[in-house]
C-alpha positions as CSV (number, residue, x, y, z in Angstrom):
1,X,43.3,-92.3,-4.6
2,X,40.4,-90.6,-5.1
3,X,37.4,-91.4,-7.7
4,X,33.3,-89.4,-7.8
5,X,30.9,-91.1,-9.4
6,X,28.0,-89.4,-10.9
7,X,24.2,-89.9,-11.0
8,X,23.8,-89.4,-15.1
9,X,20.3,-91.1,-15.0
10,X,19.0,-89.1,-12.1
11,X,20.4,-85.6,-13.2
12,X,21.4,-85.3,-16.7
13,X,22.3,-81.2,-16.7
14,X,24.9,-81.7,-14.3
15,X,27.3,-79.2,-15.5
16,X,24.2,-77.1,-14.0
17,X,24.8,-78.5,-10.3
18,X,28.3,-78.5,-9.5
19,X,28.2,-75.9,-8.3
20,X,24.9,-76.6,-6.1
21,X,24.9,-77.5,-2.5
22,X,23.3,-80.0,-2.9
23,X,24.6,-82.9,-5.1
24,X,23.6,-86.5,-5.0
25,X,27.3,-87.9,-5.7
26,X,28.6,-91.5,-4.3
27,X,31.8,-91.7,-2.9
28,X,34.4,-95.1,-4.5
29,X,36.7,-95.3,-2.0
30,X,39.7,-97.3,0.3
31,X,37.6,-99.4,2.9
32,X,41.0,-100.6,3.4
33,X,41.1,-97.6,6.1
34,X,38.2,-97.5,8.6
35,X,39.9,-101.0,10.6
36,X,42.4,-98.9,11.0
37,X,40.8,-95.5,12.0
38,X,38.8,-97.6,13.7
39,X,41.5,-99.4,15.9
40,X,42.8,-95.8,16.4
41,X,39.4,-94.3,17.9
42,X,39.5,-97.5,20.3
43,X,42.8,-96.9,21.9
44,X,41.7,-93.0,22.3
45,X,38.6,-94.2,24.7
46,X,40.2,-96.8,26.3
47,X,43.6,-94.1,27.0
48,X,40.9,-91.5,28.3
49,X,38.9,-93.9,29.9
50,X,42.2,-95.0,32.0
51,X,43.4,-91.3,32.8
52,X,39.5,-90.5,33.8
53,X,40.4,-93.5,36.4
54,X,37.4,-95.3,34.4
55,X,36.6,-98.0,33.4
56,X,36.9,-98.8,29.4
57,X,33.2,-100.5,29.4
58,X,32.2,-97.6,30.3
59,X,32.1,-96.1,27.5
60,X,30.2,-96.5,24.6
61,X,31.2,-95.5,20.9
62,X,28.8,-94.8,18.7
63,X,29.8,-94.2,15.1
64,X,28.0,-90.8,13.3
65,X,27.4,-91.3,9.8
66,X,26.0,-88.3,8.7
67,X,26.2,-88.3,4.8
68,X,28.4,-91.6,4.5
69,X,28.3,-94.5,2.1
70,X,26.2,-97.5,3.2
71,X,29.8,-99.7,2.1
72,X,31.8,-98.1,4.4
73,X,29.4,-97.8,7.5
74,X,29.5,-102.1,7.0
75,X,33.3,-101.9,6.7
76,X,33.5,-100.8,9.5
77,X,30.5,-102.4,11.0
78,X,33.0,-105.3,10.0
79,X,36.0,-103.7,11.6
80,X,34.1,-104.2,15.2
81,X,31.6,-101.4,15.5
82,X,28.3,-102.7,17.6
83,X,27.2,-98.6,17.4
84,X,26.2,-96.6,14.4
85,X,24.0,-93.0,14.8
86,X,21.9,-91.2,11.9
87,X,20.9,-87.3,11.8
88,X,18.2,-88.3,8.6
89,X,15.6,-91.2,8.4
90,X,16.2,-90.7,4.9
91,X,19.5,-92.2,5.0
92,X,18.6,-95.6,7.9
93,X,16.3,-95.9,4.9
94,X,19.2,-95.6,2.0
95,X,21.4,-97.7,3.8
96,X,19.3,-100.6,4.6
97,X,20.0,-102.9,2.1
98,X,23.6,-102.2,2.5
99,X,23.0,-103.0,6.0
100,X,21.2,-105.2,5.9
101,X,22.8,-109.1,7.9
102,X,24.8,-107.1,10.6
103,X,24.4,-107.1,14.1
104,X,25.7,-103.6,14.9
105,X,22.8,-101.5,16.7
106,X,21.1,-98.1,15.3
107,X,20.8,-95.0,16.6
108,X,18.8,-92.1,15.7
109,X,21.2,-88.3,16.9
110,X,19.4,-86.2,14.3
111,X,16.1,-83.5,14.5
112,X,13.0,-85.6,14.3
113,X,9.4,-84.4,12.1
114,X,6.8,-85.6,13.6
115,X,5.9,-87.4,10.3
116,X,9.3,-89.1,10.1
117,X,8.4,-90.9,13.3
118,X,6.4,-93.7,11.6
119,X,9.2,-94.9,9.5
120,X,12.5,-93.7,11.8
121,X,10.1,-96.9,13.9
122,X,11.6,-99.2,11.5
123,X,15.1,-99.8,11.8
124,X,16.6,-97.9,15.0
125,X,16.4,-98.6,18.4
126,X,17.1,-95.5,20.3
127,X,15.8,-91.7,20.1
128,X,19.0,-89.7,21.5
129,X,17.3,-86.3,20.1
130,X,14.1,-86.5,22.5
131,X,13.0,-82.3,22.8
132,X,9.7,-81.9,22.7
133,X,6.7,-83.7,24.3
134,X,4.8,-83.5,20.4
135,X,7.8,-85.6,19.7
136,X,7.1,-87.8,22.5
137,X,3.2,-88.8,22.0
138,X,3.5,-89.6,18.6
139,X,6.2,-92.0,19.5
140,X,4.4,-93.0,22.1
141,X,0.7,-93.6,20.3
142,X,2.7,-96.0,17.6
143,X,5.0,-97.9,20.0
144,X,1.2,-98.3,22.1
145,X,0.5,-99.5,18.1
146,X,2.8,-102.1,17.6
147,X,3.8,-103.0,21.7
148,X,7.4,-101.5,21.8
149,X,9.0,-99.4,24.1
150,X,12.0,-97.4,22.8
151,X,14.9,-96.1,24.6
152,X,15.5,-92.5,24.7
153,X,18.0,-89.7,25.5
154,X,17.0,-86.0,26.1
155,X,18.4,-83.9,24.2
156,X,19.9,-80.5,25.8
157,X,21.2,-77.8,24.8
158,X,24.2,-76.6,26.7
159,X,26.1,-74.5,24.9
160,X,23.3,-72.2,24.3
161,X,23.8,-71.5,20.5
162,X,20.8,-70.4,18.8
163,X,21.3,-73.3,16.0
164,X,21.4,-76.2,18.0
165,X,18.7,-77.9,19.0
166,X,17.6,-79.6,22.4
167,X,15.9,-78.1,25.3
168,X,17.0,-75.1,27.8
169,X,18.6,-76.7,30.6
170,X,16.5,-74.8,33.2
171,X,13.2,-76.9,30.9
172,X,15.0,-79.6,31.4
173,X,13.2,-81.3,34.9
174,X,9.8,-80.1,33.9
175,X,10.3,-82.1,31.0
176,X,11.3,-85.0,32.2
177,X,8.1,-85.0,34.5
178,X,6.3,-85.2,31.6
179,X,7.4,-87.4,30.1
180,X,5.9,-90.3,33.4
181,X,2.8,-90.2,30.8
182,X,4.7,-91.6,28.3
183,X,5.4,-95.8,29.5
184,X,7.1,-96.5,26.3
185,X,9.7,-93.9,26.0
186,X,12.5,-95.5,28.6
187,X,14.9,-92.8,30.0
188,X,17.9,-93.9,29.2
189,X,20.2,-90.7,29.2
190,X,21.0,-86.8,28.4
191,X,23.0,-86.3,24.8
192,X,23.8,-83.2,24.3
193,X,26.2,-81.4,21.5
194,X,29.0,-78.7,22.7
195,X,30.5,-76.0,21.9
196,X,32.3,-76.2,18.6
197,X,35.8,-75.2,19.2
198,X,39.5,-75.3,19.9
199,X,40.2,-73.6,23.1
200,X,39.4,-75.7,25.6
201,X,38.4,-73.5,28.2
202,X,35.2,-72.3,26.0
203,X,34.0,-76.0,24.9
204,X,34.6,-77.7,28.3
205,X,31.3,-75.2,30.7
206,X,28.5,-77.4,27.9
207,X,30.1,-81.1,28.5
208,X,30.1,-79.9,32.4
209,X,26.6,-78.9,32.3
210,X,25.2,-82.0,30.7
211,X,26.4,-83.9,33.8
212,X,25.8,-81.3,36.3
213,X,21.4,-81.8,34.8
214,X,22.0,-85.5,34.8
215,X,23.3,-85.8,38.1
216,X,19.5,-83.3,38.8
217,X,17.9,-85.4,36.9
218,X,19.0,-88.7,39.0
219,X,18.3,-86.9,42.5
220,X,15.0,-86.6,40.5
221,X,14.3,-89.5,39.0
222,X,16.0,-91.9,41.1
223,X,16.8,-93.6,38.2
224,X,20.9,-93.9,36.8
225,X,21.4,-91.9,33.5
226,X,23.9,-92.4,30.6
227,X,26.0,-88.9,28.8
228,X,26.4,-89.3,25.7
229,X,28.5,-85.7,24.6
230,X,31.7,-85.7,22.6
231,X,32.7,-86.3,19.1
232,X,36.3,-86.3,16.9
233,X,37.6,-83.8,18.4
234,X,36.3,-84.0,22.0
235,X,36.1,-87.3,22.7
236,X,38.7,-87.2,25.3
237,X,37.8,-84.2,27.2
238,X,34.0,-86.2,27.2
239,X,35.7,-88.6,28.5
240,X,36.8,-86.2,31.7
241,X,33.4,-85.3,32.1
242,X,31.4,-88.1,32.5
243,X,30.5,-89.5,29.0
244,X,29.3,-92.7,29.3
245,X,28.9,-92.6,25.1
246,X,30.8,-90.3,22.6
247,X,29.4,-90.1,18.9
248,X,32.6,-90.4,17.0
249,X,32.1,-89.8,13.2
250,X,35.6,-87.5,11.2
251,X,38.1,-90.0,13.2
252,X,36.9,-92.6,11.8
253,X,35.4,-91.8,8.0
254,X,37.4,-88.7,7.3
255,X,36.5,-85.2,6.7
256,X,32.8,-84.4,4.9
257,X,33.1,-81.9,2.3
258,X,30.0,-79.7,3.6
259,X,26.6,-80.2,1.6
260,X,27.9,-82.9,-0.7
261,X,27.4,-87.4,-0.1
262,X,31.6,-87.6,-0.6
263,X,34.3,-88.8,1.8
264,X,37.8,-87.4,1.1
265,X,40.7,-90.2,1.8
266,X,43.1,-87.8,1.7
267,X,42.0,-85.9,4.4
268,X,43.5,-87.1,7.1
269,X,40.9,-87.4,9.6
270,X,40.6,-85.0,13.3
């Protein structure tokens, strides 16, 4: 059974907001399905690794928790999830109390604004979406002041979609050269959001391109680099193409209703 609780104190005129795109909601959800879904995804990862002749431990599973309420994230961590990723700094802050005392690492996987750099460093051990030197410079300044380092992935737009962030493929090697000026940033790999489609023939090239770019980058830098690519619908394909990390949300938490902080348990996870 699915319930929605509306925040009447914050929004007294709720009847005027019901049609709005951004509606503040929280969902009461049966957390019992989370361990089951997580186990199924772990099985998918293990099977994909076996089919590709790879060790299961060669691929990390990151749970993408955009708009997922903190109690659901905690349920996944309690069920064995060791890594989560957020797209918004505000959500990192808002879920901090719910996740207090948990051991899972947290990554930032969304587009980072310069005015959010200071705050994001309070919560994450890695930023997977680095694609601008202005952000690298701001991170370096903050990290030097803290006496800390930070793992980063460089995001590349391998699907040539204007709606997506990330470097153009040809800009990658010059960008990696420039990153040498920021010693607090520890380069761990490349990240992409593959083409969202149902046709494997259309989806696969964007994953293959990131692997080729990674191979070139490794030769250029002399450093082993990971590949963060693949989501709920294409994780098997991504693993076959060399992913060392897949970012999965829907298959564990269910389908998100667009524009709302609501998870509908009656929709089958993809």
